[in-house]
C-alpha distance (Angstrom), angle and dihedral (degrees) to the residues before:
residue distance angle dihedral
M1 . . .
N2 3.79 . .
K3 3.76 124.7 .
N4 3.80 93.9 -98.5
N5 3.80 92.4 56.9
R6 3.79 90.8 -123.3
T7 3.74 122.7 147.8
P8 3.80 109.5 -103.2
G9 3.75 120.4 -130.5
A10 3.78 130.1 18.8
K11 3.77 129.0 11.0
P12 3.81 115.9 -77.9
K13 3.78 111.7 -82.0
G14 3.77 106.5 -134.5
A15 3.78 140.3 -13.5
R16 3.80 97.8 -68.5
E17 3.78 96.0 53.0
L18 3.79 91.5 47.6
A19 3.80 90.5 48.8
M20 3.80 90.8 49.4
N21 3.81 91.7 54.0
V22 3.81 92.5 47.6
L23 3.80 92.4 48.8
Q24 3.79 90.5 50.0
R25 3.80 92.8 52.2
V26 3.80 92.5 46.0
E27 3.80 90.5 53.1
M28 3.79 100.3 39.4
N29 3.82 101.8 34.3
G30 3.79 100.5 31.5
A31 3.80 89.0 -119.5
Y32 3.80 120.8 167.9
S33 3.79 109.8 -105.8
G34 3.81 95.2 -137.6
L35 3.79 95.6 49.1
E36 3.80 93.7 42.7
L37 3.79 92.7 47.7
N38 3.80 94.1 47.6
Q39 3.79 90.7 50.0
A40 3.80 91.9 49.3
L41 3.79 93.8 47.3
S42 3.79 93.3 47.3
S43 3.80 91.3 58.4
A44 3.82 96.6 39.5
E45 3.76 126.3 83.9
L46 3.79 99.5 -135.8
S47 3.77 128.2 149.3
R48 3.79 117.1 -112.9
A49 3.81 89.7 -103.7
D50 3.80 92.9 50.9
A51 3.80 91.7 46.6
A52 3.79 88.7 52.8
L53 3.81 90.7 49.4
A54 3.80 92.2 49.2
T55 3.80 89.9 50.2
E56 3.79 92.3 50.6
L57 3.79 92.3 47.2
V58 3.80 93.4 51.7
Y59 3.79 97.3 46.3
G60 3.79 95.2 36.8
T61 3.80 94.3 49.8
I62 3.80 92.3 49.4
Q63 3.79 91.3 45.6
R64 3.81 93.2 52.8
L65 3.80 96.9 37.0
N66 3.80 102.9 126.6
T67 3.80 93.3 41.6
I68 3.80 89.3 51.9
D69 3.80 92.3 48.3
Y70 3.80 91.4 46.6
S71 3.81 89.8 55.3
L72 3.81 95.1 44.8
T73 3.80 94.5 47.4
G74 3.79 106.3 102.0
R75 3.78 92.5 21.9
V76 3.81 94.4 71.0
N77 3.80 121.4 42.6
G78 3.81 111.7 -117.2
W79 3.80 93.5 6.7
P80 2.92 122.0 -150.9
R81 3.81 111.5 -4.8
K82 3.80 99.4 39.2
V83 3.79 92.4 52.6
E84 3.80 120.0 88.8
P85 3.83 111.3 -98.3
W86 3.79 95.7 -118.4
V87 3.80 91.3 48.7
R88 3.80 89.5 50.3
S89 3.78 90.0 53.1
L90 3.79 92.7 46.4
L91 3.80 94.2 50.4
R92 3.79 92.7 44.0
L93 3.79 95.5 52.3
S94 3.81 90.5 43.5
Y95 3.79 91.2 52.2
Y96 3.80 89.5 48.1
Q97 3.79 90.2 54.8
L98 3.80 94.1 47.6
R99 3.79 93.6 49.8
W100 3.78 106.0 33.2
L101 3.82 108.0 19.8
S102 3.77 102.6 65.4
R103 3.80 92.0 166.3
V104 3.83 89.8 68.6
P105 3.85 110.6 81.2
A106 3.79 111.1 -118.1
H107 3.79 93.6 -131.9
A108 3.82 90.2 54.9
V109 3.80 90.5 52.7
V110 3.80 92.4 51.6
D111 3.80 95.7 42.3
E112 3.80 93.5 49.7
A113 3.80 93.1 46.2
V114 3.81 90.8 52.0
R115 3.81 90.9 47.8
I116 3.81 91.1 53.0
A117 3.82 91.4 45.8
K118 3.81 91.3 52.8
K119 3.79 91.8 47.2
R120 3.79 95.6 46.6
G121 3.79 101.3 32.9
H122 3.78 136.5 6.2
A123 3.78 140.9 -77.2
G124 3.80 93.0 -82.2
I125 3.80 93.2 57.3
A126 3.79 91.0 44.1
G127 3.79 88.5 53.4
L128 3.79 91.4 49.7
V129 3.80 92.5 50.5
N130 3.80 92.0 46.2
G131 3.81 92.7 47.9
V132 3.80 95.4 48.0
L133 3.78 95.0 47.7
R134 3.80 95.6 44.8
A135 3.82 90.1 48.4
L136 3.81 88.3 53.9
L137 3.79 90.4 52.4
R138 3.78 90.6 48.3
D139 3.81 97.9 45.2
G140 3.81 99.6 31.7
V141 3.78 127.0 -92.8
E142 3.80 97.2 -120.0
T143 3.79 113.1 81.6
P144 3.85 111.0 -149.2
L145 3.79 115.1 -122.6
P146 3.82 119.2 -124.6
E147 3.80 114.4 -100.1
H148 3.82 93.5 -129.8
M149 3.83 94.9 66.4
N150 3.80 117.9 122.1
A151 3.80 121.8 -130.9
A152 3.80 95.5 -91.0
E153 3.80 93.4 48.4
R154 3.80 91.4 47.7
L155 3.80 95.5 48.1
S156 3.80 91.2 44.0
L157 3.80 92.2 59.6
T158 3.80 98.7 31.5
H159 3.80 93.2 54.1
S160 3.81 100.4 20.9
H161 3.80 105.2 -117.8
P162 3.81 128.8 136.3
Q163 3.77 109.9 -89.3
W164 3.80 93.5 -129.5
L165 3.79 90.1 56.4
V166 3.80 93.0 47.6
E167 3.80 89.8 50.8
R168 3.81 90.4 53.0
W169 3.78 92.6 49.6
I170 3.80 93.1 47.9
A171 3.81 89.0 52.8
A172 3.81 91.3 48.8
Y173 3.81 103.2 36.0
G174 3.81 108.7 12.6
E175 3.79 130.9 -109.2
Q176 3.81 98.1 -77.9
T177 3.80 95.5 50.9
T178 3.80 90.9 43.3
E179 3.79 90.7 56.3
L180 3.81 90.6 50.1
M181 3.81 90.1 49.8
C182 3.80 93.4 49.0
A183 3.80 92.9 47.5
A184 3.80 91.4 48.3
N185 3.79 91.1 51.5
N186 3.81 89.5 61.8
E187 3.80 94.2 52.5
P188 3.81 117.0 100.3
P189 3.82 110.8 -103.3
H190 3.77 117.6 -114.3
A191 3.75 120.6 -132.9
S192 3.78 118.0 -107.4
A193 3.77 135.6 -179.4
R194 3.79 137.5 -168.5
V195 3.79 117.8 -132.0
N196 3.81 116.2 -126.4
V197 3.81 97.1 -129.2
L198 3.81 90.6 -162.3
R199 3.79 91.1 65.3
S200 3.78 107.7 23.2
E201 3.79 145.1 6.8
R202 3.76 127.8 -122.9
A203 3.80 102.6 -118.1
G204 3.80 93.5 50.8
L205 3.79 93.0 46.9
I206 3.81 91.5 50.0
D207 3.81 89.5 51.2
A208 3.80 90.2 51.1
M209 3.80 91.6 49.9
Q210 3.78 92.5 48.6
D211 3.81 90.9 48.2
A212 3.81 87.1 54.5
G213 3.80 90.2 54.9
L214 3.81 98.2 -101.3
D215 3.78 123.0 138.5
A216 3.82 97.9 -124.4
A217 3.79 132.0 161.0
A218 3.78 140.4 163.6
S219 3.79 115.2 -85.2
Q220 3.78 113.2 -108.1
L221 3.81 90.1 -148.9
A222 3.82 108.8 39.1
S223 3.79 121.3 48.2
Q224 3.82 92.6 -144.7
G225 3.79 95.9 38.5
I226 3.79 132.1 111.4
V227 3.80 123.4 -167.0
T228 3.78 122.2 -155.2
S229 3.76 139.1 -177.9
R230 3.79 129.9 -163.3
A231 3.80 86.5 13.8
G232 3.79 100.0 121.1
N233 3.79 118.1 -142.2
L234 3.79 108.8 -22.9
V235 3.82 89.5 -155.6
H236 3.81 87.5 76.5
T237 3.82 94.4 55.8
D238 3.79 128.2 98.6
W239 3.83 88.9 -121.8
Y240 3.78 88.9 64.0
K241 3.81 95.3 41.4
E242 3.81 90.9 50.5
G243 3.79 91.5 52.1
L244 3.79 96.5 -113.4
L245 3.80 93.7 127.7
S246 3.78 145.5 10.6
V247 3.79 125.7 -142.8
Q248 3.81 107.4 -117.6
D249 3.78 138.1 143.1
E250 3.79 116.0 -103.7
S251 3.81 94.7 -120.2
S252 3.80 90.8 51.1
M253 3.81 89.8 54.6
L254 3.80 89.7 64.6
V255 3.81 93.9 63.7
A256 3.80 98.8 71.6
A257 3.80 90.0 34.9
A258 3.82 90.4 55.9
A259 3.81 89.5 49.7
D260 3.83 86.9 58.9
P261 3.84 97.3 -159.8
Q262 3.78 115.7 -166.0
P263 3.82 129.5 -145.0
G264 3.79 112.1 -83.0
M265 3.79 96.2 24.4
T266 3.80 127.3 129.3
V267 3.80 108.0 -123.8
L268 3.80 129.7 -176.9
D269 3.80 124.4 -155.2
C270 3.80 103.2 -167.3
C271 3.82 100.8 -167.6
A272 3.76 100.8 25.0
A273 3.82 112.3 158.1
P274 2.96 130.0 148.2
G275 3.79 85.0 21.4
G276 3.79 106.0 -124.2
K277 3.79 96.3 127.7
S278 3.82 94.0 38.1
S279 3.78 90.9 55.1
H280 3.80 91.3 45.7
L281 3.80 90.3 52.5
A282 3.81 90.3 51.1
E283 3.79 91.9 48.8
L284 3.80 91.5 50.8
M285 3.82 88.3 50.6
N286 3.80 89.9 54.9
N287 3.81 87.8 -118.1
E288 3.82 89.3 -68.7
G289 3.81 122.6 125.8
Q290 3.80 124.3 13.2
V291 3.78 135.7 -58.7
I292 3.80 112.9 -165.8
A293 3.80 106.6 -156.3
N294 3.79 113.0 -164.8
D295 3.78 129.4 -178.4
L296 3.78 133.8 173.7
H297 3.80 95.3 -130.7
P298 3.82 118.7 69.5
H299 3.80 92.8 -156.7
K300 3.81 89.5 61.4
E301 3.78 94.1 55.6
A302 3.80 89.4 82.3
L303 3.82 90.0 57.7
I304 3.79 91.2 58.5
R305 3.79 92.3 46.7
Q306 3.79 91.5 49.1
Q307 3.79 90.5 52.3
A308 3.79 91.9 50.3
E309 3.80 93.1 48.1
R310 3.79 93.2 47.4
L311 3.80 91.6 50.9
G312 3.80 95.2 43.8
L313 3.79 94.0 -115.7
T314 3.80 116.1 153.4
V315 3.81 101.4 171.6
I316 3.81 96.7 72.2
K317 3.81 114.0 104.5
T318 3.80 114.5 -171.1
I319 3.80 125.4 -148.8
T320 3.78 132.5 167.0
G321 3.77 132.7 -140.6
D322 3.78 145.7 86.2
A323 3.81 110.4 -44.4
A324 3.80 88.4 -138.3
E325 3.82 88.5 64.4
L326 3.81 96.3 52.2
P327 3.83 92.7 99.1
E328 3.82 87.4 63.6
R329 3.80 91.9 51.1
L330 3.80 102.6 41.8
P331 3.83 130.7 49.3
P332 3.81 115.1 -97.2
E333 3.80 116.9 -98.6
S334 3.81 90.3 6.6
C335 3.81 100.9 130.2
D336 3.79 130.2 79.1
V337 3.80 90.4 -160.0
V338 3.80 130.0 20.7
L339 3.80 118.0 -170.1
L340 3.79 118.7 -164.0
D341 3.79 107.9 -173.2
A342 3.77 90.9 178.7
P343 3.80 131.7 -150.2
C344 3.79 105.3 -98.1
S345 3.79 145.7 167.5
G346 3.81 91.4 -91.2
F347 3.80 97.5 -137.9
G348 3.80 89.2 145.7
V349 3.81 92.6 67.1
I350 3.82 99.9 50.3
R351 3.80 88.6 120.4
R352 3.81 89.3 64.0
K353 3.80 98.8 32.3
P354 3.81 106.5 30.1
E355 3.80 95.0 173.4
I356 3.82 88.4 69.8
K357 3.79 92.1 79.0
W358 3.81 91.6 54.7
N359 3.82 97.6 40.4
K360 3.81 102.3 44.8
T361 3.80 124.0 78.8
Q362 3.79 140.1 -168.2
D363 3.80 87.5 -99.2
D364 3.81 89.3 59.7
I365 3.80 90.5 55.5
D366 3.78 91.6 48.4
S367 3.81 95.0 49.2
L368 3.80 93.5 43.5
S369 3.79 92.5 50.2
I370 3.82 88.8 56.3
L371 3.81 91.1 49.9
Q372 3.80 92.3 47.6
R373 3.79 92.5 52.6
Q374 3.78 90.6 48.8
L375 3.79 92.6 50.7
L376 3.80 93.1 48.0
S377 3.78 90.8 50.4
R378 3.80 91.2 50.8
V379 3.80 103.6 44.1
Q380 3.82 95.4 44.1
S381 3.80 89.3 80.0
L382 3.80 89.4 69.1
V383 3.81 94.3 62.1
K384 3.80 116.5 101.8
P385 3.81 119.9 -127.7
G386 3.77 103.6 -84.8
G387 3.80 89.9 19.1
V388 3.78 129.0 126.7
L389 3.80 132.0 -110.5
V390 3.80 115.7 -164.8
Y391 3.79 119.9 -166.9
S392 3.80 120.6 -169.3
T393 3.79 141.4 166.5
C394 3.79 136.2 178.0
T395 3.79 93.2 -130.4
V396 3.81 138.8 90.0
A397 3.81 99.8 -143.2
P398 3.84 110.7 122.2
E399 3.82 91.6 -148.4
E400 3.79 89.2 61.9
N401 3.79 95.0 41.2
E402 3.80 127.7 25.6
Q403 3.79 93.3 15.1
A404 3.82 92.0 49.9
V405 3.81 90.7 52.6
T406 3.80 93.5 44.9
H407 3.80 90.3 51.1
F408 3.80 91.7 48.1
L409 3.81 94.1 50.0
A410 3.79 91.2 49.2
E411 3.81 90.0 55.1
H412 3.81 95.2 40.5
P413 3.81 109.4 40.9
E414 3.81 89.6 171.2
F415 3.82 85.7 78.0
S416 3.79 127.0 66.2
L417 3.78 134.8 178.4
D418 3.79 112.6 -90.7
P419 3.83 116.3 -146.9
L420 3.81 92.9 -178.6
W421 3.78 96.0 104.0
P422 3.81 119.5 157.4
E423 3.78 108.3 -81.9
P424 3.86 94.1 -126.1
V425 3.81 87.2 63.0
L426 3.80 95.8 49.2
Q427 3.80 101.6 38.2
P428 3.83 99.1 71.8
I429 3.80 90.5 47.0
R430 3.79 90.9 48.0
D431 3.81 91.3 48.1
R432 3.80 90.3 56.9
M433 3.82 89.6 47.2
Q434 3.80 91.4 -119.1
L435 3.81 96.8 119.2
P436 3.83 111.7 106.0
R437 3.79 116.5 -117.6
P438 2.91 114.2 -106.7
F439 3.77 95.3 25.1
T440 3.79 106.7 -142.8
G441 3.81 99.6 179.2
M442 3.79 104.0 -83.0
I443 3.78 131.3 83.3
Q444 3.78 138.7 -176.4
L445 3.80 113.1 -147.5
L446 3.80 112.3 -160.4
P447 3.83 123.4 -154.0
H448 3.80 96.1 -111.8
M449 3.81 95.8 52.5
F450 3.80 98.7 76.2
G451 3.81 103.9 -3.8
S452 3.80 87.6 -104.6
D453 3.79 133.3 112.2
G454 3.77 121.0 -64.5
F455 3.80 106.5 -104.4
F456 3.78 138.3 172.2
I457 3.80 121.1 -152.1
A458 3.80 129.1 179.7
R459 3.79 125.0 179.4
M460 3.82 117.0 -159.9
R461 3.78 131.8 178.2
R462 3.80 129.8 -149.7
Q463 3.76 112.2 -131.1
V464 3.79 120.0 -115.8
R465 3.78 111.2 -112.4
């Protein structure tokens, strides 16, 4: 095996072999599943159905990882660490198919796994794979859980989440809500898009999508959102290329909407790449005023510019640098709106990036919460008297969300939470009885509430002196 853990020789033959290679690279190289999968699919010659199967195998296997390993422990000597990485990946994805993909005939799963094992390894490994999978079919693929398990242990294995994370969520949200969150994280994400109101309108775009055979409907959460299924990647459509829409999760669409920027304002997006929220701010401002889009990484600046050009937005000015240094680069109290969409643990997007739940740790939450507080304390100086500071993350960790805001307000009494969000933002949340009472100006959206990403949003206002 070469140093990059890539299969030597010809291209993978079929969805399962491609998925096995992707899973191996994600585990061994720390690769991102989405990027690795897209790269593999772009160079493979798979049918649309096989590409869909490979995608489901990759995401599903990562999602169910600890449940799979729990069931295979005892069936394979030295599982998992003493088993070759590619064999681990092959057995895991095969188990996933046998247990959760009932539409795939069991004999096809076993036969294909044995074929791959013979091609990649030797007769002994093929025999191992064949024996393990046939024993699962004989004995039953679902391993019963011991009766003595506590709630966190049970939910961890039932819904495949790290036990430490489940314990945290139970402490923060209770057992019932935690189970709903975990179950939602294992659901396939639906595609969603934000209409560029400067170039189109939602009803007409939905009609066009439906006429093209797509299953499209208005978002029940975001007033400019469209949700689709069986639509493929909307980035490859003419609607996207012509700047009529942007691909964005529904929860993420609420951030700029909650900021409520007005035409002619000066708005700062502190951590802007790839530009989804910056472009949304500019659209809401009718492309009048200025949106300063900053990001730490220079190579991501081009992504923001490309978004702006595609959408026909001329008010976005891109800069690069550490968000903590923005007060040295911009005049104090110069912005009507400052948006800090902060670096975070990302536990709200597990549905889209399942490896997050296995790669992140408590230490990551602790270190990120320190960074978030530092950034808030720095960028607040750029908000005008009477101006708005919006803080958001795509996570569900209280330390990074409510506690960060509470800490900030205690240190900066000139700011206070602002519950006066635009009514179109609040109404759908209120209708689903998910709006806190009383509503103080911050909200935690959880992944089961609307089938969207978990997101935290707080809107604060600087008092007028």
